[in-house]
BAMIKOL-959911 format. One record per residue (C-alpha): y, z, x; residue in one letter. Coordinates in steps of 0.1 Angstrom, whole numbers. Layout:
# BAMIKOL-959911
[pt [Y,Z,X],A],
...
//
This chain:
# BAMIKOL-959911
[pt [-178,20,47],M],
[pt [-211,28,37],S],
[pt [-225,61,17],D],
[pt [-260,76,14],R],
[pt [-270,94,-14],T],
[pt [-300,117,-20],S],
[pt [-319,95,2],G],
[pt [-307,58,-8],A],
[pt [-277,36,15],A],
[pt [-254,6,7],R],
[pt [-229,-10,31],T],
[pt [-199,-20,16],R],
[pt [-173,-47,31],Q],
[pt [-140,-46,21],G],
[pt [-148,-15,-4],G],
[pt [-172,2,-22],P],
[pt [-190,-14,-46],V],
[pt [-196,-7,-88],P],
[pt [-228,1,-108],S],
[pt [-241,28,-91],P],
[pt [-280,35,-93],R],
[pt [-289,73,-104],P],
[pt [-275,98,-83],G],
[pt [-254,75,-65],E],
[pt [-212,80,-65],S],
[pt [-193,59,-93],E],
[pt [-165,38,-72],V],
[pt [-140,23,-96],S],
[pt [-126,-7,-77],P],
[pt [-93,-8,-53],G],
[pt [-62,-15,-67],R],
[pt [-39,-41,-43],D],
[pt [-3,-14,-50],V],
[pt [15,-31,-23],G],
[pt [19,-42,12],M],
[pt [-25,-48,9],G],
[pt [-25,-8,7],I],
[pt [-58,-8,-16],G],
[pt [-62,26,-42],V],
[pt [-96,35,-60],G],
[pt [-115,63,-69],M],
[pt [-150,80,-60],V],
[pt [-171,99,-84],R],
[pt [-201,119,-81],Q],
[pt [-221,137,-106],G],
[pt [-239,162,-90],F],
[pt [-263,164,-63],V],
[pt [-276,180,-32],D],
[pt [-261,157,-7],S],
[pt [-236,122,1],V],
[pt [-227,115,24],G],
[pt [-207,83,41],W],
[pt [-192,61,72],T],
[pt [-166,46,78],F],
[pt [-155,21,105],A],
[pt [-128,0,95],D],
[pt [-100,-23,111],R],
[pt [-74,-8,80],Q],
[pt [-64,31,77],H],
[pt [-91,54,56],Q],
[pt [-68,82,39],V],
[pt [-94,99,12],L],
[pt [-80,129,-6],I],
[pt [-100,153,-27],W],
[pt [-91,149,-60],H],
[pt [-112,176,-83],S],
[pt [-152,190,-80],G],
[pt [-166,212,-54],T],
[pt [-195,211,-29],A],
[pt [-214,239,-12],G],
[pt [-199,224,25],S],
[pt [-188,192,39],K],
[pt [-192,182,72],E],
[pt [-174,153,93],V],
[pt [-177,140,126],A],
[pt [-156,110,147],F],
[pt [-163,89,171],D],
[pt [-156,109,204],G],
[pt [-177,145,193],G],
[pt [-149,156,174],R],
[pt [-157,177,142],G],
[pt [-154,204,112],A],
[pt [-172,217,89],R],
[pt [-148,225,58],V],
[pt [-150,236,18],I],
[pt [-132,214,-1],P],
[pt [-103,220,-20],R],
[pt [-76,202,-41],M],
[pt [-58,176,-21],S],
[pt [-81,180,12],N],
[pt [-74,148,33],L],
[pt [-99,131,55],W],
[pt [-74,106,75],L],
[pt [-98,82,96],V],
[pt [-77,59,118],P],
[pt [-79,20,115],A],
[pt [-107,13,145],G],
[pt [-125,48,149],H],
[pt [-152,55,134],R],
[pt [-168,85,111],A],
[pt [-192,102,92],A],
[pt [-193,129,69],G],
[pt [-219,146,44],E],
[pt [-214,166,14],A],
[pt [-242,192,0],K],
[pt [-247,206,-34],A],
[pt [-215,184,-46],A],
[pt [-202,170,-75],A],
[pt [-168,156,-74],F],
[pt [-136,132,-73],E],
[pt [-120,116,-46],F],
[pt [-87,94,-39],L],
[pt [-98,60,-14],H],
[pt [-70,43,0],V],
[pt [-71,11,23],R],
[pt [-42,7,43],I],
[pt [-37,-23,63],P],
[pt [-22,-10,102],A],
[pt [7,-37,95],V],
[pt [17,-16,66],A],
[pt [27,18,92],V],
[pt [38,-10,118],G],
[pt [10,-10,140],G],
[pt [18,26,148],A],
[pt [-17,51,158],E],
[pt [-23,78,128],L],
[pt [-37,111,144],N],
[pt [-77,116,130],P],
[pt [-75,144,102],V],
[pt [-95,164,84],V],
[pt [-98,195,59],G],
[pt [-57,199,61],L],
[pt [-44,202,26],R],
[pt [-17,177,16],D],
[pt [-4,181,-15],P],
[pt [20,157,-13],V],
[pt [4,130,1],L],
[pt [-22,132,-30],H],
[pt [4,130,-56],R],
[pt [20,105,-39],L],
[pt [-16,85,-45],I],
[pt [-25,99,-77],E],
[pt [8,83,-91],R],
[pt [3,49,-74],L],
[pt [-30,48,-92],A],
[pt [-16,53,-125],S],
[pt [8,25,-122],T],
[pt [-18,0,-109],A],
[pt [-30,-19,-145],D],
[pt [11,-24,-150],R],
[pt [26,-50,-140],H],
[pt [67,-50,-158],D],
[pt [98,-44,-138],V],
[pt [104,-12,-142],V],
[pt [73,-4,-128],V],
[pt [72,-25,-101],R],
[pt [99,-12,-89],L],
[pt [89,19,-87],L],
[pt [58,14,-73],R],
[pt [74,-5,-41],S],
[pt [93,34,-40],S],
[pt [59,48,-38],L],
[pt [45,26,-11],V],
[pt [76,31,6],D],
[pt [70,74,7],S],
[pt [36,66,12],L],
[pt [41,47,39],R],
[pt [66,66,55],F],
[pt [51,99,50],H],
[pt [20,92,74],L],
[pt [43,79,97],L],
[pt [63,111,101],D],
[pt [32,135,93],A],
[pt [-1,119,107],Y],
[pt [16,92,137],A],
[pt [2,96,172],A],
[pt [37,95,185],S],
[pt [69,80,175],P],
[pt [67,46,166],F],
[pt [87,13,186],S],
[pt [80,-19,178],P],
[pt [58,-36,195],R],
[pt [80,-63,221],T],
[pt [65,-97,219],E],
[pt [70,-119,194],C],
[pt [39,-131,175],A],
[pt [41,-154,146],P],
[pt [46,-144,113],L],
[pt [10,-160,100],T],
[pt [-13,-150,77],G],
[pt [-21,-115,60],P],
[pt [12,-102,78],L],
[pt [33,-133,61],K],
[pt [20,-125,31],Q],
[pt [30,-87,30],Q],
[pt [60,-96,42],L],
[pt [71,-116,12],I],
[pt [53,-90,-9],D],
[pt [75,-65,-3],Y],
[pt [105,-89,1],M],
[pt [99,-98,-38],R],
[pt [98,-60,-47],S],
[pt [124,-48,-31],S],
[pt [158,-38,-54],S],
[pt [180,-29,-25],E],
[pt [216,-47,-24],T],
[pt [215,-53,11],D],
[pt [181,-67,32],L],
[pt [171,-43,57],D],
[pt [161,-60,89],L],
[pt [150,-27,110],E],
[pt [127,-21,80],Q],
[pt [109,-56,81],L],
[pt [110,-60,116],A],
[pt [92,-23,116],G],
[pt [64,-38,92],L],
[pt [61,-65,118],A],
[pt [59,-40,148],G],
[pt [92,-60,163],M],
[pt [128,-56,174],S],
[pt [152,-68,152],V],
[pt [162,-100,173],S],
[pt [128,-107,182],R],
[pt [119,-103,141],F],
[pt [148,-128,131],R],
[pt [134,-152,158],K],
[pt [97,-152,145],A],
[pt [107,-151,105],F],
[pt [128,-182,110],S],
[pt [99,-205,127],E],
[pt [76,-191,100],A],
[pt [101,-200,65],F],
[pt [122,-223,85],H],
[pt [154,-201,70],T],
[pt [169,-170,72],T],
[pt [159,-136,63],P],
[pt [186,-132,39],H],
[pt [182,-170,27],Q],
[pt [147,-162,19],Y],
[pt [156,-136,3],L],
[pt [180,-152,-21],L],
[pt [155,-177,-29],D],
[pt [126,-149,-41],L],
[pt [160,-129,-62],R],
[pt [170,-161,-79],I],
[pt [132,-167,-91],E],
[pt [127,-135,-102],Q],
[pt [159,-136,-124],A],
[pt [149,-172,-139],K],
[pt [116,-155,-153],A],
[pt [137,-123,-164],L],
[pt [168,-149,-182],V],
[pt [143,-172,-198],T],
[pt [111,-143,-209],S],
[pt [133,-113,-216],T],
[pt [163,-105,-237],Q],
[pt [179,-79,-209],M],
[pt [216,-90,-201],S],
[pt [227,-104,-175],M],
[pt [248,-76,-158],S],
[pt [205,-53,-163],E],
[pt [192,-84,-148],I],
[pt [217,-87,-119],S],
[pt [211,-51,-109],V],
[pt [172,-49,-112],L],
[pt [170,-81,-87],T],
[pt [191,-65,-65],G],
[pt [226,-86,-66],F],
[pt [260,-64,-59],S],
[pt [278,-73,-89],S],
[pt [272,-98,-121],P],
[pt [294,-121,-108],S],
[pt [278,-124,-72],H],
[pt [245,-130,-95],F],
[pt [262,-156,-117],A],
[pt [280,-173,-85],T],
[pt [243,-172,-63],A],
[pt [226,-185,-95],F],
[pt [246,-211,-102],K],
[pt [249,-224,-65],A],
[pt [212,-228,-65],R],
[pt [200,-239,-103],V],
[pt [228,-261,-113],G],
[pt [239,-237,-141],V],
[pt [250,-206,-152],S],
[pt [226,-179,-160],P],
[pt [238,-179,-197],T],
[pt [237,-217,-198],A],
[pt [200,-212,-183],Y],
[pt [189,-193,-211],R],
[pt [201,-214,-238],K],
[pt [186,-249,-225],D],
[pt [150,-227,-219],S],
[pt [146,-221,-258],R],
//
């Protein structure tokens, strides 16, 4: 992304840079809210003209949050463009791999900027959009941004739910065609592998949703099972159980929560299931583990 303000231009790799010169947009650093999705805010004091150019391998979602502009013009590669008068919740969606440029005149504003890896929407192609108002998407992003600096258990669970809602809303409203998984069995490496770990770590569901995990990887369930086993040397269910036990160990030693509360937060079906699984992997009961840690 680059921006042009009153004749000035800057290039930004991986997101806007801070500390603007006079007349330039002030950009808050993007915060990772899960699955590699980054949320930031762009603020601009009054300026005669300000512009941006996007060309990225990630989907770019911009929502007009507040402010005014005399006009805003947007053009996508291939010649498609539009001129709009920005209003709250106006959406500008630049799909991954596309180029787009925009310019606002007589403007002072704030907009929310979200960067979404293609894998977070299962590799689905999204349609380019400009000018459409989407208050649902606006509120989802706004709520996600409000959780970025908090890391307690409740907020982590809330953030995971909001990230899922954001992803599914984009797929439902803006996918170029109904999503279907890729058939090839690509290896689970690098960012995709970490995104799967992050998703599983933040999941509070009792049962593992293999279809959803496979969808994140853009695979069928059967191919995902094979790729997961090759990458992690265990099954998805066993790996999830290991993650939950590690999370439970941290909660047992660092909080005063009851074992029943911890079992719910870590996704076990019952306190007895939690106690049995914990002892099988750690060697002692959760209560004894808490006692020994003090």
